[in-house]
C-alpha positions in Angstrom: 0.0 0.0 0.0 2.8 2.4 0.8 4.5 1.8 -2.5 1.3 2.2 -4.4 0.7 5.5 -2.6 4.2 6.7 -3.5 4.2 5.3 -7.0 3.8 8.8 -8.6 7.0 10.2 -7.1 10.7 9.4 -7.3 10.7 7.5 -4.0 9.2 4.7 -6.0 12.6 4.4 -7.6 14.4 4.0 -4.3 16.6 1.3 -5.7 17.7 3.5 -8.7 19.8 6.0 -6.8 22.7 5.8 -9.3 20.4 6.2 -12.3 18.8 9.3 -10.8 22.2 10.7 -10.2 23.0 10.3 -13.9 19.7 11.8 -14.9 20.0 14.9 -12.8 23.6 15.4 -14.1 22.2 15.2 -17.7 19.6 17.9 -16.7 22.4 20.2 -15.6 24.3 19.6 -18.8 21.1 20.4 -20.7 20.8 23.8 -18.9 24.4 24.5 -19.8 23.7 23.6 -23.5 20.6 25.9 -23.6 22.6 28.7 -22.0 25.3 28.3 -24.7 22.6 28.3 -27.4 21.1 31.6 -26.1 24.6 33.1 -25.9 25.3 32.3 -29.5 21.9 33.7 -30.6 22.8 36.9 -28.7 26.1 37.2 -30.5 24.3 36.7 -33.8 21.9 39.5 -33.0 24.8 41.8 -32.0 26.8 41.1 -35.2 23.7 41.5 -37.3 22.9 44.8 -35.7 26.4 45.9 -36.2 26.4 45.0 -39.9 23.0 46.7 -40.4 24.4 49.9 -38.8 27.5 49.8 -40.9 25.3 49.3 -44.0 23.2 52.3 -43.1 26.2 54.4 -42.3 27.9 53.4 -45.6 25.1 54.7 -47.7 24.4 57.9 -45.7 24.9 60.9 -48.0 28.3 62.6 -47.4 28.5 66.3 -46.7 29.5 68.6 -49.6 28.9 65.8 -52.1 26.6 65.2 -55.0 24.5 62.9 -52.9 23.7 65.7 -50.5 22.7 67.9 -53.5 20.3 65.2 -54.7 18.3 65.3 -51.4 15.9 67.7 -53.1 14.4 64.7 -54.9 11.7 62.8 -53.2 13.2 59.4 -53.9 16.5 60.5 -52.4 14.7 61.7 -49.3 12.8 58.5 -49.1 16.1 56.5 -49.3 17.5 58.6 -46.5 14.5 58.0 -44.4 14.8 54.3 -45.1 18.5 54.4 -44.0 17.5 56.1 -40.7 14.7 53.6 -40.1 17.1 50.8 -40.8 19.5 52.2 -38.2 16.6 52.2 -35.7 15.8 48.7 -36.8 19.4 47.6 -36.0 19.0 49.2 -32.6 16.1 46.8 -31.9 18.3 43.8 -32.6 20.8 45.2 -30.1 17.9 45.4 -27.6 17.2 41.7 -28.3 20.8 40.8 -27.6 20.9 42.8 -24.4 17.6 41.3 -23.1 18.7 37.8 -24.0 21.9 38.4 -22.0 20.3 40.0 -19.0 17.1 38.0 -18.8 18.3 34.5 -19.8 22.0 34.1 -19.9 22.9 35.9 -16.6 19.9 34.3 -14.8 20.7 30.8 -16.1 24.4 31.1 -15.2 23.5 32.0 -11.6 20.8 29.3 -11.4 23.3 26.7 -12.6 25.6 27.4 -9.7 22.7 27.1 -7.3 21.4 23.9 -9.0 24.8 22.2 -8.8 25.2 23.1 -5.1 21.7 21.8 -4.3 22.1 18.6 -6.2 25.4 18.0 -4.5 23.8 18.5 -1.1 21.0 16.1 -1.8 23.2 13.3 -3.1 25.5 13.8 -0.2 22.6 13.2 2.2 21.6 10.2 0.1 25.0 8.7 0.2 25.2 9.3 3.9 21.9 7.6 4.5 23.0 4.7 2.3 26.3 4.3 4.2 24.4 4.4 7.5 22.0 1.6 6.5 24.9 -0.4 5.1 26.8 0.0 8.4 23.7 -1.1 10.4 23.3 -4.1 8.1 26.9 -5.1 8.8 26.4 -4.8 12.6 23.3 -6.9 12.3 25.2 -9.5 10.5 27.9 -9.4 13.1 25.4 -9.9 15.9 23.8 -12.8 14.0 27.2 -14.5 13.5 28.1 -14.1 17.2 24.7 -15.5 18.2 25.2 -18.4 15.9 28.7 -19.0 17.3 27.6 -18.8 20.9 24.8 -21.3 20.2 27.2 -23.8 18.8 29.6 -23.3 21.7 26.8 -23.9 24.2 25.8 -27.1 22.4 29.3 -28.4 22.5 29.6 -27.5 26.2 26.3 -29.2 27.0 27.4 -32.4 25.1 30.8 -32.4 27.0 29.0 -32.0 30.3 26.7 -34.9 29.5 29.7 -37.0 28.5 31.6 -36.2 31.7 28.5 -36.9 33.8 28.0 -40.3 32.3 31.7 -41.3 32.7 32.2 -43.1 36.1 35.9 -42.7 36.0 35.7 -38.9 36.0 35.9 -37.2 39.3 33.0 -35.2 40.7 35.0 -32.0 40.5 35.6 -32.4 36.8 31.9 -33.1 36.3 31.0 -29.9 38.2 33.4 -27.9 36.2 32.0 -29.2 32.9 28.5 -28.4 34.2 29.5 -24.8 35.0 31.1 -24.4 31.6 27.9 -25.6 29.9 25.8 -23.2 31.9 28.2 -20.3 31.1 27.9 -21.1 27.4 24.2 -21.3 27.5 24.1 -17.9 29.2 26.4 -16.4 26.5 24.2 -17.8 23.8 21.1 -16.4 25.5 22.8 -13.0 25.8 23.9 -13.1 22.1 20.3 -14.0 21.2 19.0 -11.1 23.1 21.5 -8.7 21.5 20.8 -10.1 18.0 17.0 -9.8 18.5 17.3 -6.2 19.8 19.6 -5.2 17.0 17.5 -6.9 14.4 14.5 -5.0 15.6 16.5 -1.8 15.5 17.8 -2.5 12.0 14.4 -3.3 10.7 13.2 0.0 12.1 16.2 1.9 10.5 15.7 0.1 7.3 12.0 1.0 7.2 12.9 4.6 8.0 15.6 4.6 5.4 13.5 3.3 2.5 10.2 4.9 3.5 11.3 8.2 5.0 14.9 9.3 4.5 15.4 8.2 0.9 11.9 9.3 -0.2 12.5 12.7 1.3 15.9 13.0 -0.5 14.3 11.8 -3.7 11.4 14.2 -3.3 13.9 17.1 -2.9 15.7 15.8 -6.1 12.3 15.6 -7.8 11.4 19.2 -6.8 14.8 20.3 -7.9 14.4 18.7 -11.3 10.9 20.0 -11.8 12.1 23.5 -10.8 14.9 23.1 -13.4 12.5 22.1 -16.1 10.1 25.0 -15.2 13.0 27.4 -15.3 13.9 26.1 -18.8 10.3 26.6 -19.9 10.3 30.2 -18.5 13.6 30.9 -20.3 12.2 29.6 -23.6 9.1 31.7 -23.2 11.3 34.7 -22.4 13.4 33.9 -25.5 10.2 34.4 -27.7 9.0 37.4 -25.6 12.2 39.2 -26.1 11.5 39.2 -29.9 7.9 40.0 -29.4 8.6 43.0 -27.2 10.5 44.8 -30.1 8.0 43.9 -32.8 5.9 47.1 -32.3 9.0 49.2 -32.8 10.2 47.1 -35.6 6.8 47.5 -37.2 7.0 51.2 -36.8 10.4 51.2 -38.5 9.0 49.1 -41.4 5.9 51.4 -41.5 8.3 54.4 -41.7 10.1 52.7 -44.7 6.8 52.1 -46.4 5.6 55.6 -45.7 8.9 57.0 -47.1 8.4 54.8 -50.3 4.9 56.1 -50.7 6.0 59.7 -50.3 8.0 59.4 -53.6 6.5 61.6 -56.2 7.8 61.0 -59.7 6.1 64.0 -61.1 7.6 66.3 -58.5 11.1 64.8 -59.2 10.6 65.3 -62.9 9.7 68.9 -62.3 12.8 69.3 -60.3 14.8 68.1 -63.2 13.0 70.6 -65.5 13.7 73.4 -63.1 17.4 72.4 -62.8 18.1 71.9 -66.4 15.5 73.9 -68.4 16.8 76.1 -71.2 15.5 79.1 -73.1 16.2 77.6 -76.5 13.3 77.0 -78.8 13.3 73.9 -81.0 14.5 74.5 -84.6 11.9 75.3 -87.2 11.4 73.8 -90.6 14.3 74.3 -93.0 13.2 76.3 -96.0 13.9 75.3 -99.6 16.4 77.6 -101.3 16.2 77.8 -105.0 19.7 78.7 -106.3 18.3 79.0 -109.8 16.9 82.4 -108.9 18.4 85.4 -107.3 16.6 85.8 -104.0 17.4 86.7 -100.5 17.1 84.1 -97.8 14.7 85.2 -95.1 13.9 83.7 -91.8 10.6 82.0 -91.4 8.2 82.7 -88.6 9.0 79.4 -87.1 12.8 79.6 -87.4 15.1 79.9 -84.5 15.8 83.6 -85.1 13.3 86.4 -85.1 13.3 88.5 -88.3 12.6 91.6 -86.2 15.8 91.1 -84.2 18.1 90.3 -87.1 19.2 92.6 -89.9 19.9 91.4 -93.4 23.6 91.6 -94.4 25.1 91.4 -97.8 26.7 88.1 -98.6 30.1 89.6 -99.2 30.3 90.4 -95.5 29.7 86.9 -94.3 32.7 85.5 -92.4 31.3 82.0 -91.8 30.4 82.6 -88.1 29.6 79.6 -86.0 26.6 80.5 -84.0 23.1 80.5 -85.5 21.4 81.3 -82.2 20.7 85.0 -81.3 21.1 85.8 -77.6 18.5 88.1 -76.1 20.3 90.9 -74.4 18.1 90.8 -71.3 17.2 87.1 -70.9 16.3 83.9 -72.7 12.8 82.8 -72.0 10.9 79.5 -72.6 8.5 79.6 -75.6 4.8 79.2 -75.0 4.9 75.6 -76.1 7.4 74.5 -73.4 5.9 76.8 -70.8 2.5 75.2 -71.3 4.1 71.7 -71.0 5.9 72.6 -67.7 3.0 74.5 -66.1 0.4 72.0 -67.2 -1.7 74.6 -69.0 -3.0 74.4 -72.5 -6.0 73.2 -74.4 -8.1 70.5 -73.0 -7.3 68.2 -75.9 -3.6 68.7 -75.5 -3.3 69.9 -79.1 -0.4 72.1 -78.1 1.8 69.0 -77.6 3.6 66.9 -80.2 1.6 63.8 -81.5 3.3 61.2 -79.3 3.2 63.4 -76.2 -0.4 64.2 -76.9 -1.2 60.6 -77.2 0.4 59.8 -73.9 -1.5 62.7 -72.2 -4.8 61.6 -73.6 -4.3 58.0 -72.6 -3.3 59.1 -69.1 -6.4 61.2 -68.9 -8.6 58.3 -70.0 -7.0 56.1 -67.4 -7.7 58.6 -64.7 -11.3 59.0 -65.7 -11.8 55.2 -65.7 -10.4 55.1 -62.2 -12.8 57.8 -61.1 -15.7 55.9 -62.7 -14.7 52.7 -60.9 -14.6 54.6 -57.6 -18.0 56.1 -58.2 -19.4 52.7 -59.1 -17.9 51.2 -55.9 -19.6 53.9 -53.9 -22.9 53.2 -55.7 -22.7 49.5 -54.9 -22.0 50.2 -51.3 -24.9 52.6 -51.0 -27.2 50.1 -52.8 -26.3 47.5 -50.2 -26.9 50.0 -47.4 -30.3 50.8 -48.9 -31.2 47.1 -49.0 -30.3 46.8 -45.4 -32.5 49.8 -44.5 -35.4 48.2 -46.5 -35.1 44.9 -44.6 -34.5 46.6 -41.3 -36.3 50.0 -41.2 -35.2 50.6 -37.6 -31.6 51.0 -38.8 -32.3 53.9 -41.2 -34.6 55.4 -43.8 -34.0 53.9 -47.3 -35.1 57.2 -48.9 -32.2 59.0 -47.3 -29.8 57.2 -49.6 -31.6 58.1 -52.9 -30.2 61.7 -53.2 -26.6 60.4 -53.0 -27.3 57.6 -55.4 -28.8 60.1 -57.9 -25.7 62.3 -57.5 -23.4 59.4 -58.1 -25.3 58.4 -61.2 -25.0 61.9 -62.6 -21.2 61.8 -61.9 -20.8 58.5 -63.6 -22.6 59.8 -66.7 -20.4 62.9 -66.8 -17.3 60.9 -66.4 -18.4 58.5 -69.2 -19.0 61.4 -71.4 -15.6 62.8 -70.7 -14.1 59.4 -71.5 -15.8 59.2 -74.8 -14.6 62.7 -75.6 -11.0 61.9 -74.9 -11.2 58.6 -76.6 -12.4 60.4 -79.8 -9.4 62.7 -79.6 -7.1 59.7 -79.0 -8.4 58.0 -82.0 -7.9 61.1 -84.1 -4.3 61.3 -82.9 -3.6 57.7 -83.6 -4.9 58.0 -87.1 -2.6 60.9 -87.8 0.5 59.1 -86.2 3.1 58.3 -88.9 4.2 54.8 -89.6 7.2 53.3 -87.7 9.6 53.7 -90.6 8.5 57.3 -91.1 8.8 57.9 -87.3 12.3 56.4 -87.3 13.4 58.6 -90.2 12.0 61.7 -88.6 13.5 60.8 -85.3 16.9 60.5 -86.9 16.5 63.8 -88.6 15.4 65.5 -85.4 18.4 64.1 -83.5 20.7 65.4 -86.2 19.1 68.8 -85.9 19.5 68.7 -82.2 23.2 67.8 -82.5 23.6 70.7 -84.9 21.7 73.0 -82.6 23.8 72.1 -79.5 27.0 72.7 -81.3 25.9 76.1 -82.6 24.9 77.7 -79.3 26.5 81.0 -78.5 29.5 80.9 -76.1 27.6 82.4 -73.2 24.7 79.9 -73.4 26.6 76.8 -74.6 26.2 75.2 -71.1 22.4 75.1 -71.5 21.2 71.5 -72.5 19.3 71.0 -75.7 15.5 70.7 -75.6 13.8 67.3 -75.8 11.2 66.7 -78.5 8.3 66.9 -75.9 9.3 70.4 -74.8 11.0 69.4 -71.6 14.7 69.9 -71.0 16.8 67.2 -69.5 20.3 66.3 -69.0 19.8 62.8 -70.2 19.2 63.7 -73.9 22.2 66.0 -73.8 24.3 63.1 -72.6 22.8 60.9 -75.3 23.5 63.5 -78.0 27.0 63.9 -76.7 27.6 60.2 -77.1 26.3 60.4 -80.7 28.5 63.4 -81.4 31.6 61.4 -80.2 30.7 58.5 -82.4 29.9 60.6 -85.5 30.8 64.2 -84.7 28.6 66.8 -86.3 30.4 70.2 -86.0 28.8 73.6 -85.5 27.5 75.0 -88.7 28.2 78.4 -89.9 25.6 81.1 -89.8 23.7 82.4 -92.7 24.3 86.0 -93.8 21.3 87.1 -91.7 23.2 86.5 -88.5 26.5 88.1 -89.6 25.8 91.5 -88.1 26.2 89.9 -84.6 29.8 89.0 -85.2 31.2 91.4 -87.8 33.1 93.5 -85.2 34.1 90.5 -83.0 37.7 90.5 -82.0 39.9 87.4 -82.2 39.6 85.3 -79.1 42.8 85.0 -76.9 44.6 81.7 -76.5 43.7 79.9 -73.2 45.8 76.8 -73.6 47.0 74.1 -76.0 45.9 70.7 -77.1 47.2 67.6 -78.8 45.2 65.6 -81.3 44.8 62.0 -80.2 43.1 60.9 -83.5 43.0 62.3 -87.0 39.8 64.3 -87.8 38.7 65.5 -91.2 36.6 68.6 -90.8 34.2 68.2 -93.8 31.5 70.3 -92.3 31.6 74.1 -92.3 33.0 75.5 -89.0 35.3 72.6 -88.3 39.0 72.3 -88.8 40.9 69.2 -90.0 43.7 67.9 -87.7 46.3 65.2 -87.9 47.1 62.7 -85.2 49.7 64.2 -82.8 49.3 67.8 -84.1 49.6 70.6 -81.5 47.0 73.4 -81.7 46.1 76.4 -79.6 42.8 76.3 -77.6 40.8 79.6 -77.8 37.5 78.3 -76.3 37.0 75.2 -74.1 34.2 72.7 -74.3 31.0 74.2 -72.9 29.2 70.9 -72.7 28.3 70.4 -76.4 31.3 68.1 -77.2 33.3 70.6 -79.2 36.5 72.6 -78.5 37.4 75.7 -80.5 41.1 75.6 -81.6 43.4 77.7 -83.8 46.3 76.6 -86.0 47.5 80.1 -87.0 46.1 83.6 -87.1 43.7 82.9 -90.0 42.8 79.2 -89.5 40.6 78.2 -86.7 37.6 76.0 -86.1 36.0 73.3 -83.9 37.2 69.7 -83.3 35.5 67.0 -81.2 36.7 67.3 -77.5 37.1 63.5 -77.3 39.6 63.7 -80.2 42.1 65.9 -78.4 43.9 66.2 -75.1 43.5 69.7 -73.7 46.0 71.5 -71.5 44.5 74.7 -70.2 46.8 77.4 -68.9 47.0 77.8 -65.1 45.7 81.4 -65.3 42.7 80.4 -67.3 39.4 80.2 -65.4 38.6 76.8 -64.2 42.0 75.5 -65.4 42.2 71.7 -65.7 43.5 68.9 -67.9 41.1 66.4 -69.4 40.8 64.0 -72.2 
């Protein structure tokens, strides 16, 4: 009954003392292993946070650099915000490492010391109790053997007495002596029996106390110790997860900040920034007029040409000196024409007729898409209100169904207006697409326009040469200037000479001073007017450096000067020249 009552505790394993000792030692080793695991996880979090911080720091914009200047763009500011949020995100991983160290590693290390000391104490008491019961068992065995020996001695003494008493030849004194010896042996046997019986009773009591009191108490303490260890491991595992969960709200805020930064990017705003940074006052070139050399006639500027006939005086052909700049600079300022201004400011006719065909098509298509989105929103609202009205009809206590009708009517009118707008813009779009040229014709015209742009860039006046050329859609970007520059390097198109109508701007121009020298890296044959042919290795004087159009103005002697591609020469500017530098 006692063992059945104690079967659910470790005392039931009273004969497995050594196995329990091995099991508890394994439990301590498991705690050490888990502590090591958490420590390595903490190190990983620390290293990860360090790497994330270094990454954020690496891509932070440097002071007085181009990256700092680019902060005016929304996508650059969004990236900077992402870097800052990433830095805070790394800080949360540092918090995880610190909490793992303080709440688990430190606590488990202290608990391990206490656990080892407690286990040692319990097993010391167990061994002591085991040694005591073994010592009692040995004393019992000794008493038992002494009692057995005394009994045998008493039997032999009794037999000797009986033998002496039966022998008639033995004196009476010898018989009496044998009788006394037998009595003494019997008394010793009786005393040994009494001692053995008393010690046996004592041993049984100690044994019962050992197996049912002492050892069970020790094993119960070991069981409590083991259950406490397991509970502590469970608490640490829960803390291991809670440490991560505690920083999730802040990590979520960091991620929300990154998302908000990404959503704050405004492509149109950034595009306008590019326009504001690089916009120019040059107008696109007009149509080239046909000149009939079979008749004597003067060349006049058309209303759509780059120059204004009111600003340019006609000059006799004999005064033409083959000047290189066809653009006339306004003495006060150069302004955007109405076409480009309308494009930038977003004004103009509703059908975008002021735009080129391709740009107009894109604008119309974008407008149609916006209107379709608005129609979809209105339809979603109508569906929602219809469902609400159905609910009111079924449950009048929730609201009046008639209260929804005005809004439904208003939404219906809005949808009709939007659909009418869509039809109107679709009609304009169809008209534009019908007038769009074929692909081959578009390609030919595109090549012609790029050639005109290249010529235009190379013919800007010296003061305005740094302005980038205009793109076909009226916007002004650096990208097309770079693209044209690459084309100019591959197949250079030199600045063209002016017509006689522009000569009055340069008749009294003095010869430009020399600002440096250059060495031709490659041979160049200046077939176009305004260029100069050079041989490989030839040394020339630089009278005007490259202003961003890919051409450098050089002089061979007092009468022979012209333009050569900048990529064909190695320029050495004089130290006293403004912005002196050496480039290839």
